[in-house]
ChimeraX commands (.cxc) that place a marker at each C-alpha (Angstrom):
marker #1 position -17.35,-7.40,-8.41 radius 0.5
marker #1 position -17.08,-11.29,-10.23 radius 0.5
marker #1 position -14.98,-14.31,-8.97 radius 0.5
marker #1 position -12.52,-16.03,-11.64 radius 0.5
marker #1 position -10.21,-18.39,-10.65 radius 0.5
marker #1 position -11.06,-18.06,-6.79 radius 0.5
marker #1 position -10.37,-14.72,-7.26 radius 0.5
marker #1 position -12.35,-11.31,-6.60 radius 0.5
marker #1 position -12.43,-9.02,-9.75 radius 0.5
marker #1 position -13.75,-5.71,-10.39 radius 0.5
marker #1 position -16.15,-5.56,-13.05 radius 0.5
marker #1 position -16.76,-2.00,-14.47 radius 0.5
marker #1 position -18.50,-2.37,-17.19 radius 0.5
marker #1 position -20.32,-5.38,-15.77 radius 0.5
marker #1 position -19.29,-7.27,-18.61 radius 0.5
marker #1 position -17.98,-10.11,-17.15 radius 0.5
marker #1 position -19.37,-13.41,-17.35 radius 0.5
marker #1 position -20.45,-15.03,-14.09 radius 0.5
marker #1 position -22.57,-14.32,-10.89 radius 0.5
marker #1 position -21.79,-10.32,-10.08 radius 0.5
marker #1 position -21.85,-8.15,-6.47 radius 0.5
marker #1 position -22.37,-5.09,-5.60 radius 0.5
marker #1 position -19.86,-3.15,-3.67 radius 0.5
marker #1 position -19.06,0.58,-1.98 radius 0.5
marker #1 position -15.99,2.11,-3.35 radius 0.5
marker #1 position -14.84,2.74,0.09 radius 0.5
marker #1 position -11.97,-0.18,1.69 radius 0.5
marker #1 position -14.39,0.14,5.32 radius 0.5
marker #1 position -17.57,-1.66,3.13 radius 0.5
marker #1 position -14.53,-3.60,1.58 radius 0.5
marker #1 position -13.35,-5.15,5.40 radius 0.5
marker #1 position -17.34,-5.76,6.52 radius 0.5
marker #1 position -18.12,-7.75,3.38 radius 0.5
marker #1 position -14.89,-10.18,4.14 radius 0.5
marker #1 position -15.63,-10.04,8.07 radius 0.5
marker #1 position -18.98,-11.01,7.05 radius 0.5
marker #1 position -17.93,-13.97,4.22 radius 0.5
marker #1 position -20.59,-11.90,1.78 radius 0.5
marker #1 position -18.73,-12.11,-0.81 radius 0.5
marker #1 position -19.32,-16.71,-1.49 radius 0.5
marker #1 position -22.21,-15.99,-0.01 radius 0.5
marker #1 position -23.20,-13.44,-2.77 radius 0.5
marker #1 position -21.47,-15.07,-5.01 radius 0.5
marker #1 position -22.43,-18.21,-5.01 radius 0.5
marker #1 position -18.82,-20.19,-4.18 radius 0.5
marker #1 position -17.43,-22.18,-1.87 radius 0.5
marker #1 position -14.49,-21.81,-0.38 radius 0.5
marker #1 position -12.51,-17.94,0.29 radius 0.5
marker #1 position -11.84,-16.20,-2.14 radius 0.5
marker #1 position -8.64,-14.02,-3.07 radius 0.5
marker #1 position -9.77,-9.47,-2.43 radius 0.5
marker #1 position -5.82,-9.02,-2.46 radius 0.5
marker #1 position -6.67,-6.76,-5.96 radius 0.5
marker #1 position -9.24,-5.67,-4.55 radius 0.5
marker #1 position -8.19,-3.66,-1.90 radius 0.5
marker #1 position -5.27,-2.21,-4.07 radius 0.5
marker #1 position -7.33,-1.33,-6.34 radius 0.5
marker #1 position -9.48,1.05,-3.51 radius 0.5
marker #1 position -6.04,1.98,-2.04 radius 0.5
marker #1 position -5.21,3.65,-5.11 radius 0.5
marker #1 position -8.85,5.05,-5.81 radius 0.5
marker #1 position -9.62,8.86,-6.37 radius 0.5
marker #1 position -12.90,7.78,-4.86 radius 0.5
marker #1 position -12.16,6.42,-1.87 radius 0.5
marker #1 position -9.74,8.52,-0.25 radius 0.5
marker #1 position -11.43,10.46,2.52 radius 0.5
marker #1 position -13.65,8.24,2.18 radius 0.5
marker #1 position -15.29,7.77,5.88 radius 0.5
marker #1 position -17.48,4.97,7.53 radius 0.5
marker #1 position -20.08,5.45,5.43 radius 0.5
marker #1 position -20.48,5.49,0.90 radius 0.5
marker #1 position -22.88,8.42,1.62 radius 0.5
marker #1 position -21.47,12.08,2.71 radius 0.5
marker #1 position -22.92,14.00,5.36 radius 0.5
marker #1 position -25.89,16.10,4.33 radius 0.5
marker #1 position -27.18,14.33,1.37 radius 0.5
marker #1 position -28.80,11.58,2.93 radius 0.5
marker #1 position -32.87,10.78,1.79 radius 0.5
marker #1 position -35.06,11.96,4.04 radius 0.5
marker #1 position -37.89,9.68,4.97 radius 0.5
marker #1 position -41.61,11.15,4.36 radius 0.5
marker #1 position -43.31,10.35,7.70 radius 0.5
marker #1 position -46.92,10.91,7.08 radius 0.5
marker link #1:1,2 radius 0.2
marker link #1:2,3 radius 0.2
marker link #1:3,4 radius 0.2
marker link #1:4,5 radius 0.2
marker link #1:5,6 radius 0.2
marker link #1:6,7 radius 0.2
marker link #1:7,8 radius 0.2
marker link #1:8,9 radius 0.2
marker link #1:9,10 radius 0.2
marker link #1:10,11 radius 0.2
marker link #1:11,12 radius 0.2
marker link #1:12,13 radius 0.2
marker link #1:13,14 radius 0.2
marker link #1:14,15 radius 0.2
marker link #1:15,16 radius 0.2
marker link #1:16,17 radius 0.2
marker link #1:17,18 radius 0.2
marker link #1:18,19 radius 0.2
marker link #1:19,20 radius 0.2
marker link #1:20,21 radius 0.2
marker link #1:21,22 radius 0.2
marker link #1:22,23 radius 0.2
marker link #1:23,24 radius 0.2
marker link #1:24,25 radius 0.2
marker link #1:25,26 radius 0.2
marker link #1:26,27 radius 0.2
marker link #1:27,28 radius 0.2
marker link #1:28,29 radius 0.2
marker link #1:29,30 radius 0.2
marker link #1:30,31 radius 0.2
marker link #1:31,32 radius 0.2
marker link #1:32,33 radius 0.2
marker link #1:33,34 radius 0.2
marker link #1:34,35 radius 0.2
marker link #1:35,36 radius 0.2
marker link #1:36,37 radius 0.2
marker link #1:37,38 radius 0.2
marker link #1:38,39 radius 0.2
marker link #1:39,40 radius 0.2
marker link #1:40,41 radius 0.2
marker link #1:41,42 radius 0.2
marker link #1:42,43 radius 0.2
marker link #1:43,44 radius 0.2
marker link #1:44,45 radius 0.2
marker link #1:45,46 radius 0.2
marker link #1:46,47 radius 0.2
marker link #1:47,48 radius 0.2
marker link #1:48,49 radius 0.2
marker link #1:49,50 radius 0.2
marker link #1:50,51 radius 0.2
marker link #1:51,52 radius 0.2
marker link #1:52,53 radius 0.2
marker link #1:53,54 radius 0.2
marker link #1:54,55 radius 0.2
marker link #1:55,56 radius 0.2
marker link #1:56,57 radius 0.2
marker link #1:57,58 radius 0.2
marker link #1:58,59 radius 0.2
marker link #1:59,60 radius 0.2
marker link #1:60,61 radius 0.2
marker link #1:61,62 radius 0.2
marker link #1:62,63 radius 0.2
marker link #1:63,64 radius 0.2
marker link #1:64,65 radius 0.2
marker link #1:65,66 radius 0.2
marker link #1:66,67 radius 0.2
marker link #1:67,68 radius 0.2
marker link #1:68,69 radius 0.2
marker link #1:69,70 radius 0.2
marker link #1:70,71 radius 0.2
marker link #1:71,72 radius 0.2
marker link #1:72,73 radius 0.2
marker link #1:73,74 radius 0.2
marker link #1:74,75 radius 0.2
marker link #1:75,76 radius 0.2
marker link #1:76,77 radius 0.2
marker link #1:77,78 radius 0.2
marker link #1:78,79 radius 0.2
marker link #1:79,80 radius 0.2
marker link #1:80,81 radius 0.2
marker link #1:81,82 radius 0.2
marker link #1:82,83 radius 0.2
view
């Protein structure tokens, strides 16, 4: 994600100029980032950013369909070595 002209833009190719931020392709992660006002802080911009294009993209994304609240599917979480 990058900020341009007061809007959030998805930068899949990671080639657009400016500071970038990562986001899981899950609508819940986008909602949480917006509630926490994470994008202006991460991208170092003042004011709010329009994320309507990102919302639309996630709604039509095959990765986001049927996704739960966790970006990592059940059973695929890493195990931590207790030693």
